[in-house]
MARKELUM-63841 format. One line per 3 residues: for each residue x, y, z of N, C-alpha, C, O. Coordinates in nm, 3 decimals. Last residue first. Layout:
BEGIN
X Y Z X Y Z X Y Z X Y Z ~ ...
This chain:
BEGIN
0.020 0.124 1.824 0.022 0.273 1.877 0.091 0.326 1.903 0.070 0.441 1.941 ~ 0.089 -0.024 1.514 0.096 0.015 1.667 0.052 0.120 1.690 0.038 0.210 1.607 ~ 0.061 0.006 1.215 0.028 -0.091 1.298 -0.029 -0.084 1.444 -0.139 -0.118 1.486
-0.047 0.162 0.943 0.000 0.223 1.111 -0.039 0.095 1.148 -0.154 0.058 1.124 ~ -0.012 0.156 0.633 -0.059 0.055 0.754 0.007 0.062 0.897 0.089 -0.015 0.948 ~ 0.115 0.332 0.496 -0.050 0.283 0.452 -0.094 0.190 0.542 -0.207 0.144 0.532
0.197 0.668 0.646 0.212 0.532 0.646 0.097 0.436 0.604 -0.012 0.447 0.661 ~ 0.152 0.961 0.449 0.167 0.904 0.563 0.192 0.741 0.543 0.204 0.695 0.429 ~ -0.049 1.141 0.245 0.078 1.134 0.305 0.075 1.033 0.396 -0.041 1.013 0.431
-0.271 1.109 -0.037 -0.227 1.156 0.114 -0.089 1.110 0.139 -0.024 1.045 0.056 ~ -0.283 1.026 -0.311 -0.346 1.142 -0.251 -0.338 1.184 -0.110 -0.395 1.285 -0.070 ~ -0.134 0.826 -0.403 -0.053 0.952 -0.358 -0.170 1.053 -0.357 -0.148 1.164 -0.404
-0.260 0.584 -0.379 -0.295 0.652 -0.497 -0.220 0.770 -0.480 -0.250 0.845 -0.573 ~ -0.190 0.475 -0.111 -0.140 0.400 -0.239 -0.151 0.510 -0.364 -0.056 0.520 -0.441 ~ -0.313 0.670 0.023 -0.180 0.697 0.037 -0.128 0.602 -0.096 -0.042 0.643 -0.173
-0.577 0.614 -0.015 -0.534 0.740 -0.030 -0.417 0.732 -0.059 -0.385 0.781 -0.168 ~ -0.573 0.340 0.095 -0.597 0.359 -0.067 -0.549 0.496 -0.090 -0.475 0.508 -0.188 ~ -0.526 0.401 0.377 -0.446 0.302 0.315 -0.432 0.353 0.131 -0.333 0.386 0.066
-0.774 0.560 0.417 -0.642 0.628 0.394 -0.557 0.505 0.335 -0.518 0.528 0.220 ~ -0.980 0.341 0.404 -0.972 0.450 0.300 -0.830 0.550 0.325 -0.792 0.614 0.226 ~ -0.879 0.121 0.552 -0.903 0.105 0.420 -0.915 0.229 0.321 -0.879 0.233 0.203
-0.744 0.094 0.875 -0.823 0.232 0.790 -0.811 0.191 0.638 -0.708 0.239 0.590 ~ -0.715 -0.138 1.098 -0.675 -0.069 0.962 -0.758 0.035 0.867 -0.841 -0.006 0.786 ~ -0.711 -0.089 1.420 -0.756 -0.142 1.320 -0.705 -0.054 1.212 -0.664 0.062 1.221
-0.366 -0.108 1.588 -0.454 -0.015 1.548 -0.562 -0.118 1.442 -0.510 -0.215 1.386 ~ -0.266 -0.311 1.859 -0.278 -0.321 1.715 -0.381 -0.204 1.673 -0.489 -0.210 1.732 ~ -0.285 -0.384 2.130 -0.219 -0.292 2.084 -0.202 -0.257 1.911 -0.120 -0.178 1.865
-0.388 -0.603 2.152 -0.462 -0.508 2.204 -0.373 -0.380 2.143 -0.434 -0.277 2.116 ~ -0.362 -0.871 1.899 -0.303 -0.773 2.007 -0.405 -0.679 2.041 -0.505 -0.668 1.970 ~ -0.477 -1.004 1.690 -0.555 -1.008 1.788 -0.473 -0.917 1.935 -0.523 -0.906 2.047
-0.234 -0.987 1.518 -0.358 -0.892 1.473 -0.479 -0.914 1.591 -0.575 -0.839 1.582 ~ -0.085 -1.171 1.588 -0.067 -1.003 1.641 -0.181 -0.935 1.589 -0.211 -0.822 1.627 ~ -0.119 -1.490 1.706 -0.181 -1.410 1.596 -0.173 -1.253 1.636 -0.256 -1.213 1.716
-0.052 -1.689 1.887 0.036 -1.590 1.820 -0.024 -1.527 1.722 0.053 -1.508 1.628 ~ -0.261 -1.870 1.931 -0.232 -1.809 2.031 -0.149 -1.649 1.974 -0.179 -1.535 2.009 ~ -0.241 -2.072 1.687 -0.391 -1.988 1.730 -0.369 -1.866 1.809 -0.431 -1.763 1.781
-0.019 -2.150 1.631 -0.078 -2.063 1.507 -0.228 -2.019 1.534 -0.308 -1.962 1.460 ~ 0.090 -2.205 1.865 0.151 -2.076 1.806 0.069 -2.022 1.675 0.074 -1.909 1.624 ~ -0.008 -2.460 1.885 -0.055 -2.331 1.969 -0.024 -2.246 1.954 -0.083 -2.157 2.015
-0.057 -2.590 1.531 -0.026 -2.609 1.673 -0.037 -2.480 1.742 -0.072 -2.384 1.674 ~ -0.075 -2.795 1.289 -0.162 -2.671 1.332 -0.138 -2.701 1.484 -0.181 -2.798 1.548 ~ -0.025 -2.894 0.983 0.031 -2.879 1.105 0.015 -2.773 1.154 0.060 -2.667 1.109
-0.195 -2.883 0.728 -0.181 -2.978 0.846 -0.126 -2.943 0.936 -0.205 -2.963 1.028 ~ -0.049 -2.665 0.573 -0.173 -2.658 0.600 -0.249 -2.757 0.722 -0.341 -2.717 0.794 ~ 0.179 -2.745 0.462 0.190 -2.689 0.621 0.057 -2.657 0.670 0.039 -2.626 0.788
0.171 -2.870 0.226 0.148 -2.933 0.328 0.159 -2.903 0.458 0.155 -2.982 0.552 ~ 0.196 -2.681 0.016 0.350 -2.745 0.053 0.313 -2.811 0.185 0.404 -2.817 0.267 ~ -0.055 -2.616 -0.082 0.019 -2.708 -0.153 0.167 -2.752 -0.106 0.240 -2.832 -0.166
-0.202 -2.485 0.135 -0.210 -2.601 0.115 -0.152 -2.681 0.004 -0.186 -2.798 -0.012 ~ 0.022 -2.285 0.173 -0.006 -2.386 0.281 -0.050 -2.497 0.227 0.013 -2.603 0.239 ~ -0.071 -2.135 -0.094 0.047 -2.217 -0.055 0.085 -2.327 0.053 0.155 -2.426 0.034
-0.330 -2.118 -0.021 -0.268 -2.139 -0.126 -0.156 -2.238 -0.121 -0.147 -2.360 -0.135 ~ -0.318 -1.914 0.176 -0.390 -2.040 0.207 -0.362 -2.108 0.092 -0.381 -2.223 0.131 ~ -0.190 -1.716 0.273 -0.146 -1.764 0.205 -0.223 -1.909 0.213 -0.167 -2.007 0.263
-0.329 -1.447 0.419 -0.320 -1.615 0.500 -0.203 -1.690 0.424 -0.112 -1.731 0.497 ~ -0.248 -1.134 0.447 -0.268 -1.234 0.345 -0.242 -1.387 0.398 -0.127 -1.429 0.411 ~ -0.369 -0.808 0.525 -0.292 -0.936 0.543 -0.351 -1.055 0.509 -0.469 -1.086 0.528
-0.445 -0.582 0.291 -0.478 -0.646 0.381 -0.418 -0.764 0.388 -0.404 -0.832 0.286 ~ -0.358 -0.467 0.027 -0.356 -0.345 0.182 -0.391 -0.447 0.282 -0.364 -0.401 0.393 ~ -0.454 -0.681 -0.200 -0.416 -0.564 -0.171 -0.426 -0.511 -0.034 -0.538 -0.525 0.013
-0.385 -1.021 -0.093 -0.463 -0.902 -0.142 -0.416 -0.782 -0.082 -0.363 -0.763 0.028 ~ -0.150 -1.233 -0.310 -0.184 -1.117 -0.175 -0.289 -1.050 -0.204 -0.308 -1.012 -0.320 ~ 0.080 -1.432 -0.396 -0.065 -1.377 -0.444 -0.084 -1.318 -0.300 -0.031 -1.361 -0.197
0.347 -1.494 -0.412 0.326 -1.368 -0.455 0.174 -1.323 -0.440 0.139 -1.207 -0.462 ~ 0.342 -1.791 -0.385 0.393 -1.696 -0.269 0.386 -1.584 -0.297 0.424 -1.518 -0.200 ~ 0.226 -1.886 -0.604 0.135 -1.879 -0.462 0.205 -1.786 -0.379 0.143 -1.708 -0.307
0.408 -1.887 -0.790 0.287 -1.804 -0.845 0.234 -1.773 -0.694 0.204 -1.658 -0.661 ~ 0.615 -2.044 -0.669 0.609 -1.879 -0.684 0.497 -1.787 -0.691 0.477 -1.676 -0.641 ~ 0.471 -2.273 -0.705 0.514 -2.232 -0.549 0.565 -2.069 -0.598 0.527 -1.980 -0.522
0.431 -2.309 -0.975 0.316 -2.308 -0.860 0.363 -2.251 -0.737 0.288 -2.181 -0.670 ~ 0.715 -2.346 -1.019 0.636 -2.229 -1.091 0.488 -2.181 -1.004 0.447 -2.068 -0.978 ~ 0.759 -2.587 -0.887 0.851 -2.443 -0.882 0.770 -2.304 -0.911 0.765 -2.197 -0.850
0.614 -2.760 -1.026 0.557 -2.744 -0.901 0.636 -2.607 -0.851 0.576 -2.527 -0.781
């Protein structure tokens, strides 16, 4: 069980935010849904810039300089 938890806690998509759905399903926190889960998503904020995947990949491959994910204006 601990090995599964370690694997699922490290599983993420590159350059995109991950919801950790597998980890939440295994630990049982998937069933706990409150107002903060729906209303407190920082990606829904008006101050967050949209993610530029092309620039992020260029930074990741050392073809460009700058922040991989500039999140705030």
